[in-house]
N, C-alpha and C positions, 0 to 999 in steps of 0.2 A: 956219300950223298944218299944213298938208299937208306941208310940207318937215320939220317937226320929227317928224311922225308917221313919214315915210319914214326918217328918220335912226334913229329908235328901232327901227323894224322891221329896218333893216340891222344895228344893233348886236345885236339879239336873234338874228338869224340868225348873226352872227359867234360870239356866245357859245355858241350851240347847236352850232356846227361845232367849236369848240375843245373844248367839253365832250364831244362824241361822239369826237373824235380821242383825247382823253386816256383816255377809258374803253377804247378799242380798244388803245391801247399797253400799258395796265396788264393787260388780260385775256389778250392773245395770248402763247402760249409762244414761248420762244426756240428757234429751230431751229438746232442745232449743225451746222457743216459743217467737215470736216477737210481741205478742199482736195483737190488732185489731184496725185499723184506721177507723175513721168515719168522714164524711164531703163531700161536694160536691155532685155530680160531678160539676166541674167548667167550665164555658164557657166564653171565652173572645174574643174580636175583636182585631186583630193586627193592631193598628192604630198610633203607636208611643207614646201612653199614657200607663204609667206603670200599669200592671195588677198583683196584688198579691192575693194569696188564703187567706182565713180566716176562723175561726170557726172549724179547724181540732182539733180532740181530739184523744188521744191514750188510749185505755183500757188496762192497764198494770196489771190487776189482776192475770193473769196467766204467766206474763212475766218471762222468764228464760234466762239467758245469761249475761256474765261478761262485754261484750262490746256492746254498742248500737250506733245507728245513723240513718240517713235518706238517702234514695236514690232516685234520680229523673232519669227517664229514658225516651226515646221516646217509641213509641208503638211497636218497635222491640226489646226492652230490652237493647239498647245501653245506657250506663250510661253517663248522662249529667252533674249531679252535686251530691255532697255528703255533704248536709247541716248537721251539727252535732246535732242540736236541732230542736224542733218544731218551735221555734221562728225564727230560721234561714230559715226554709222552708217558713214560712209566710212573709219572707222579699225577697224572690226571685221575680224578675220581669219576668214574663212569656211572656210579650209582645216581649221581645228581642229575644226569640227563634223563632220567625216567625210562620207562619201558620203551624198547625200540632197538634199532640197529645202528652201530657206528662203523665207519671204515677208516682205517689208519693208512696213510700214504707218506712215502718220502718224495720230495720234489727237489729238482735242480732247475736253475733258470739263470738267465743273464739280466743284466740291469735293464730297467724299462718294462718289466713285466706289470700288467695291469690286471686288476680283478682279484688279487690275493688278499681278500679281507673276510672276516667273520661276517656271516650273514649273506654273502654272495654265494653263487654256485660256481663249481669248477668249470662248467660249461662256458662260463663267461670269461674265463682266463684269456688274456691277449698279450702275445709276445713270444719269446723263445723260452721254452720250458719242457720238462719231462716229468711225468709221474711214474713212480714204481707200481708194482702190483699193490693191491690193498690187503690188509688183514682185517678180518671181521670180529666185531665185539657185539655180541647179542646181550641185551639187557632184558631179562624176562621180569614180568611182574610177579607178585606173590601168587600163589596158587592154593585155593582153599579146598581142592579136591572136588569130587563129583557125588552128589546126593541122588540116591534112588529110592523109590517108594511112592505109593499113592498114584494119581490124586485120590484124596479121601473125601467121602461124602457123609455128613452127619446130619441129623435132625435135631434142632434145638428143642428139646422137650423136657428138660429138667433131669435127664439121666446123663451120667458122665460118659464123654466121648473122648477116647484116647487113640492116638496113631499107634501103628505097630509095623514092624518089618521095614523100618527105614534103615539104610545102610549108607556108609561113606566110603567111596573109593579114595584112599589116601596115597595111592602110588605116585602121584605128582605133587603131593602136599609139601609145602614149605612154609616158613615163617616161625617165629618164636612162640607165639601164643595163639591158642584156638579157643573157640566157643561156638555156640549156637545162638541164632537170633530168630525170634518169631515176630512178624510184622502183620499189619492189616494190608489190604490190597493197595493202599497209598504209600506202603513202606514206612508207616509210623510204628516205632518199636513198642511192642506189647510185652515182650519178655525176653530174658537172656539166659536160658537154661545152659549150664556149663557143659553138660554131657549128653550123649545120645539117649541114656537111660532117662535123664532128666526131661528131655523132650517127649519121650514116650509116657511120661507121667503127668503131662499137662492135660487138664480137662478142657477141651475145646468148647464144650457146650456152654460153659460159663461166659464165653465171650459174646454170646448172642448171635443173631443172624449176620451173615457176612462171609468174607473169605479171609484166610490167613495164609502167610507165606513162611515157610521154614527155610532158613539159610544156614550154611556153615561159614564161619568167618575165621580168617587167619590174619595175624598182624605181627609186626615187629616194632619194638619201641613203644611209644605212647600213642593211643588213639583217643581223640576227643570226640564227643557226641554219642558215645556208646552207653546210652542210658534210656530207661523206659520213658516214653512220651516224646523222645526225639525222633527224627527221621533219618533213615539210612543215608539219604542224599546229603545230610549235614555231617557225616563221618569225615574226620580229617586226620591224616597220618599215613603210614605205610600199611596198607591192608588189602585184602582181597575177599570177595564173597563168592561162594559156590553158586550153582544154579539153585533154584528154590523148588521145594515140594509144596503143592497146593493143598489147603484144607478148606473145603466148602462147608459152611454151616447153614443149612437150609431151614427155613421156617416150616412148621406143620402145614399140610396141605389138606384142605376140606373137600377136595374134588371140585367138580363143575356140575352145576345142575341146569337142566334144560326143560323148557315148557313155558306156555304163556307168551306174552303178557295176557293177563285175564282182566275182563272187564264186566262188572255186574251192575245190576240196578237194585238199590235197596228198596224192596217193596213188600217185604214180609215173607217172601218165598225163599227157602234155603238155596244158597249158592255155594257150591263146592268146586274146587279145581280138580282137573284130572290130566293125565298124560305127563305128569312130572317124572323125570328120570335123573339119576345121579351117575356121573362118569367117575368111577373109583380108580381109574388107572394109576393116578398119582397120589391117591389117598394115603395119608399117614396119620399117626396118632392112635392111642388105645381106646378112646371113648369117642362116640359119635352121637349126635342128636340133631333135632331141627329147631329153628327159631323163627317165630313170626313177630315182626315189629311194625310199628307205625312208620311213616316216612321220616320221623325224627329219630328212629332207631330205639324207641321205647319198647321193651319187651312185652308183647301181648300174650303170647302162648309159647309152650315148649313141648310140641308133639314129639314123641320118641321115635317114630318111624315115618316113612313116606306114606304108608296107608293111613296113618293118623293125620298127617297133613291133609290128605285128600278127603278126610272125614270132617274137616273143620267147616262150619257154616260161616262164611264171611259176611252174609247179609246181617247177621247179628252184631256186627261191629259197627254198623251205621255208615254213613257217608265218609269217604276218606280213601287213603292209600295204605295198603299193607305190603310188606316185604317178607318173602320167604327165603330163609337161608338154611344151609347145612353147616353144622358146627363140628369140628373135631378138637379134642382136648386131652389134657393129662390130669391125672389125680392132683387134687389141690386147687383146681379152678374155683374162684369165688366170683359172686355177682351174677351168676346165671339163674335169675329169678324173675318171674313176671312182675312188672312194675319197675324194675331196674332199667338202665340204659345199656346198650352194648358197650358204651365207653366206660362202664363201671367194671367190666370184666377184668379180672387180675389173674394172671397164671400163664400157663403155656396153652395156647389155642389158636385156631385159625378158622375163618369164615369163608365160605364159598362165595361165588357171585350171588346176587339176589334176583328173585323173580318178583315181578310187580302185579299186585292185585288191586285194581281200581274199582271202588264201590261208589258209583254214581247215585245221586238222588234222583226221584222221578222228575221227568222233564215234561212241563206243560205246554211247550212250544213257545212261539213268539207272536204276539199280537201287533198288527199294524192298522193304522187309521187315525183320523183325528190329528191333533186334539179337536174336540168339538166345543163350540160356543153357542149358546141359545139365550133368548130373552124370554123370560117367564111372562107370558101374555095371554094365556088361555088357549093359545093355538098348539096343537100337538107338535112335539119336537122329537124326531126319531134320528138315530145315527144311521150312517150308510157307508158302504165302502170299507167296512170292517173286515179284516182277513186274519186267518191263522196259519202261520207256517208251522206245519207239523212234522218237518223233517227229522227232528230228534225226539219227537213225542214218545213218552213211555207211560205205562200205567194202563190198568184195564178198565177204569171208569173216568169219564170226563164230564164236565159241565161248565157253565159260566157263572160268575159271581159279580154282583154289582154292589159296591159299598159306597159309603160316604168317605170323606177325606180322612176320617179317623178309623177306617177299616171296619166299621160296623155294617153288618150285611143288610142290604136293603131288598135284594132280590136274587133268585137263583134261576135264571133262564137256562133251559137245558141245551139249546142250540144257538148257533150264531144268528139264525133267522129270527129266533125268539128274542135275542138281544136287540136286533134291528126293528123289532116291533114294539119295544118299550117306549112309552111317552114320557120323556124326561121332564116335560113342562109340568106334569102333575106333581113332581117331587118338590117344587118351589125353588126358590133361589138357593145356591149352594154349589158344591162340587161333588161329582160322582166319579167313581173309578170302576172300569170295567176289567175283569180278569178272566182268564181261562184257568180251570182247575183240573188236575188229574189226581186219582187217588186209588187206593186199594181197599178191598173188603175189610170192614172193622174201623173205618175212619169215622170219627165222631166230631161234633161241633158245627156241622154244616146246616145251620138253621137261621131263619130270619130273626133278626134281633140280637144275634150273637156276633162276636167279633172274630176276625181272622185269627187273632192271637189265641183263640180258644180251640183251635184245630188240634186234634190228636190223631196220630196214626201215620200212615205212609201216604204222603201226598206231595204235590208240587204245584206252585202257582206261577203263572207266566208273569211277564211285565204287565203293567196296567196302562190303560188308555183313559185320558182325562176328559170328562164332560163337564163344562162350566155353564151354570144356569144363572144368568144375571137378571136382577129385579128391573122390570121395565121403568120403574118410577125413578131409578138412578141414572144418572148420565155417566157414560163410560167413555 
């Protein structure tokens, strides 16, 4: 009896154990395991030549999952491809993806997984799945090395200007073919020297004023757009550019002049400028001089020094405007002659800023009053209320002039009171003009019976005031 009881007890324990084990197996979730990848990291150069990974292995000892595959993403987890097998992974050409970083993963999952599509992100996967560790594939662009030298500053003056001491650090250089490229500052291609020696043989003076960039270029396969006149932005193919070295081609600099502006009255008295100075801090060029022009840049004189400029009598040039310039230039300049225009200059030169010399004529002031209208009837007719605004009056001698309407001189009253004492009735019917006149010593032609057109010398006439003398026998 005891043995039977013991047997039953043992059977009960066994049943209990089996029952407990069965319940555990049914209730415990399956833990997916994508295994462990090994291989790499891989580093390639994007150069148009296919780049495949190799030697990747998957440790599947603890692999759990009914569905398996591989996932290739960028470094932000965006899915680029879903190769089904390891062989398919090793058949992927990573060169085609361009420069950047790829990650290779192994995935296991159960049916119903959502989001496992190219173009989506692994963060959006929904369902039961597991990702292995990732292998890194780094895709580097071509490297054209690093240029050092400069920046270079030249003066465009007709003398050859070459760069020197440029060097290329090629420690990271890759690519099948190399050359140098010279562009303007908009990256338009000016030249394609094949070697560093060829670069150092380029005369940058011939390019005129502006800035040039010197690049080193590396490429693999065919590159289109690598031609003079094209733009670097239009290059197409597998290539890389180094940093650039700058070459500045500066124009000649004539310095900066200070003084004035000057204002003179053309009156027969010599008028010279003074206090002119030249700032030569940035002055360049081997030859210098001074140029005096009119306001249309016609050359009037070429004083060689600042002392000579300050010795010029601007009164002799008559009424108008003169400009004073400093000029710097190189041998071979043509057109620098009195009578020519600054626009006719040909060669290497520069002009400074200009100083203005204004040469005004004599100013006789402004008359106001009238117009006056009288009837010739034997009764004296005098003007009144005549005034002279002498704010801008210039000249050492003044008088008044009365003319007919053809400017023939009828009278020369010396003062405004004398003008207002003239009896215009006595002149008969017609029109008179009253003027104010200013003049300098040596003035001729101021006589009764002469015409204003006969005046010679330095003088100025004001506006005229009209006096109309009507015949009483006519009806108006």
